[in-house]
N, C-alpha and C positions, 0 to 999 in steps of 0.2 A: 492764702488762695484757700478758695473753698473747696469741701471736697468734695463735694459733687461738681462743681463746675469740670468738664470736659475738659481733659490734654489737649493742647494745641500740639500738630504736627506742622516742621517745617521741611519743605521738601530742599533742599539744598541741592539735587541736581536740575533744577527749573531755568530756565534762559532768562539772562537779568529783562529787563526792558529795554535796557541804554542797547542790548546784542543784536536787538531786534530790528533786519535791516526793512524798512518798508518798499513797497510793491509797486516795481517801476509801474508809469502812467502809461507807458508806450508800446508797443509790439517792439519796435526798433527804435535801436538806443541813440539817446540825441534827437528824434523826428517828433515834430509837435502832435497832436495829434490832427488839427486842422490841416496842416500835409500828409500826414497819413491818408487822410479820409481824401484829398487830391489826387493822392497816388494810387488808389482806387479807383475812383471814377475816370480818371483823366479818359484811362479808351472806354470809357462807355460814351464817354461825348467825343471822342474822335471818331468812333464807330456811325453814332448820329447825322455830325457831319458831313460824312462820307456818304450816304446812302440816306441822305435826306435834306440837309442845305443846302448842300455843293450843287445837285440836282437842280432845286429849287432857283439858286443863283441864276444859273444857265442858262435855262428854261426861260427868265425875266430877258438876261441878256439876250436870249438868240429871239427871242419875242419883240425886239428893238431893231431887227435884222431885217431883208428880204433873204436869209439863208434857205437855202437847199439843200436836202442830204445828200440826194443821188448829182450833183455840180458841186460837191466840196471842197473838190480844187481850185474853183472858179473861187474870186474875191466876191465877199458880197458886202453891203452896205447898209449903214445904219438907214435906218425909214422912223426914225423915231414911235411917236406912239398912234402912225399909219394903221397898222395891219391892227388896234385895238377900235379905232374908226368905222374900219370896214368892216369889221364883222360884228359892231353896234347898231349899225344899220343896213345891215343886210334882214332880207326880208324871209330868207331861207334859213337865217339863225334862228328865228323870233320863233318859225314854224316846230324848227325841231327841239325847241324850247318848249314849245307848247304839246307836243307829245310826249317828253319828259315828263311835265307835269303832269298830264294825263294818268300816263303810266304810276308814277310815285302815286298821288293821289287813291285812285281805287286800288294797288295793289295794297299800300297801307291801310286802310279802310274794312276791306274783307280780309285782311291779315288779323288785325284788332280785335273782327267782332268775331271771327273764328279760332283766335288763340285765346281771348279771354271766355270766349263758351265751356270751350277744353279744361282750361286753365279751373272753370270753377264745378266743372265734371269730376273733374281727376283727384280734386279738392277735398270729395268730401268719405274717399280711403274706401273706397269696395273691393271688396275680394277682386284681386288678381291685376291692378289697378297701375303694380309696378311693372307687368307684362304690357299694358294695355302703352305703357309712357314710354316706353320703349320701341315699340311698334309705331306709334305717332311720330316719334323723333327720328326715323330712318330716315326721312326724303333731304334734311337736313345734314345727316350726313353725307351723304354722295356728293359727288365733284361736282359744280355747273359743267363742265362740258358733256359728262354721263349723262347728266339731267336734260341736257338739252336736243343729244343724239337719238336720246330714250322717246322723249315726247312729238321728237319732227315723226320718229318713225309709227307713233302711236296717231298721231292727226294723217298722215296718208291718206287719202281718198278711197284706194283701193285693197289694201291692205289692213289701215289702220283699224286698230282695236274701240279706238271714240268714234269714228264714226260708227258703225258696224252698234255699239251700244245707243247712239242715239235711235239710228234707226229701227232700233229695236224697242226704244220707248215711245218715239214720236211716230214713227212708219214712213219717215221719210228716208228716201233713197240715198245710200249711204256713198254714191258716184256723183251726188248732187251738188255737194257742196263739199268746199276747203277751206278748216279754217285756218291754213297759212295761207292759200293762195286767193283771197276773199277779203275786198274791199273793206265789207261791214267785220268780219269777224277776227281780220288780224291784228288790231289792235289790242283784242280783249285775248287772246294769246297767249302771249306777253305774260298779260296779269293773270290769266289760271295758272299759268305752269307758276310763276313767284309765288303767289299763294298757296299754290298745294310743297313748293321746297320751303319756305321761312315759316308758316305759320304753326309748325310744332316748335321755333324761337322763339316768336312771342308767346308763347302757348308754354317757355319755359321760365321765361324773365315774369309773367302776371303768376304763376304756380309759386316762384319766391317770394312775391307779394304775398298773397293769400295765406302763405304756411305763416309769413312771418308777422301777423294779428295775432294776435292771445289770445287764448282764451274766454278768459275773464271780462273781456269787454262782450261776447258772447252773454256770458252765461249771466251777465250782469242789466243787459237787455233782455234776456228773455224772464227775468223776476219783472223787470218791468212790462211785461206782458209785450212786449215789443213784437210786429210780428214779423216775417221771413222778409216780405217784401222791403217794410220797414226798414230791416235790419241792413239790408241789400244799399237802399240806396243812405241810409245812414254811418253805418260802419264798414261795410263791405268796399264800397267803393270809392268813397273818399280818404282811405287809407292803402286802398289798392293804384290810385291814380296816378302816383309821380315811376311805379314799376310799369304802367302803360304807355308813360309821355319817356321813360326810359328807353323803351320798348321801341315807341315812335322816332324817336330822334337815329337811334340806331339804323334803323332798316330804311331813313329816309336818307340819308347819308349813303348807304350800301345801293339804293335804288335812283337814285342821282346819279353816279356815277356806271349803272350797270350795263355791260358789256357783252361778256359771255353767251348769257341766253338771249338776247336780241341780236347777235352774232349770229346765233347757232340756229334759232327755228325761223327767223323772216330774216336774215339779212338787211336790216329796213326795206326792206320792199311789203306789198306788192309797189311796185316806184317807189316812190320814199315816204310813203305812209306811216309806217315804223320806224321812220328815225331817228334815233334818241339822239342827243348831242355827241356822245361817247362816239357813236358808228358815223356822226359829222367829222369827227377829230381824226379815225381811226382814218378816215377815207385821205381825208384833205394831207396826213402827218403820210401814211403809207402807200399813197394809190394816185395825188396829185403832185407830190412829195412838197407839199410849201410846209417847208420846217418853221420859218420865222411864224410865220400867220396861223397854223396849228400849234403852235408852243403861246402864241397870246391866247387863243380861245381856250386853253391850260389854264393858264393862269386866270383868267377870267370865270371860267368854273370853280376850282378854288376858293379866289374868291367870294364867291358867291353860296359856296357850297360852309365855308368860314365864318361870314358874318351870319348868315342864318342860323347854324349850328350856335354860335354867341351869345343871338338873342333867344333861341329855344332855351338853350345852358340857364340865363339868367329867368326866363318865366318860370321853368322847373323849380329852381331853387326859390323862386317865392312862394307855388306851389306846396314844396316842401316844408318851408317856417310854415304855413298855415296850423 
């Protein structure tokens, strides 16, 4: 042994490798990982089946009968697809569909334009932008029932602040028109209130998309002497488009089945001018007690929204992959 070679020391107290026990691969002895995973997710699956799948299956079953909830003690019979044929050939249903489409189109258009504009404004990070963002988000934090009652009071011709404000701006007598009762203004009342309430939601999604764009892309564009308008059309708009489309998807689904605001503001009136499909469904189920017929209408609405959403998601995925 060389004199300069260091002396090796052996720890005789160290545990031999053969005596080290391997750690168990599962938390419960004798149970595989797959079985343990099923043990944890089974309660969730059972809950989903109880609150989603079972009501859907039961509604489909009821839609094939002439069942009436107020006469539940009486025997009911199967009518096949007669309810579906009656709904699809009913001109009143198609009028309600057109009313719903009018509400969905204009409310989403205004919400996207205003929400995207506010997102562009807040994205500049000026002093106090956080406070203003919080103030803008306040309407979407309110309950639809509160919003409906609040705006119903504002639209009152005699004491409502909305008519008084219009009178100050235009000089029109505040008692000469009613936003809720006028045939020409009532449909736009719902659009106005929904836009006021849910524009902050669209703004929030668009702002998230704007904040996700890397700064180095804009810096490279500035080096290439690209104008602000060119940067917007070539960078901002293409990269934030998937977020805008996502906001449109969420709002379209919610607006298509909108009930609370319409019910509180106009209740489908004047006459049936603002009667959306959800109001028709409510009246058939809880006023006329046509449970089987209303179940068929609910299934038609579900299939319509589900199919349209699937097609839209495919288009959204195509846009994201570009």
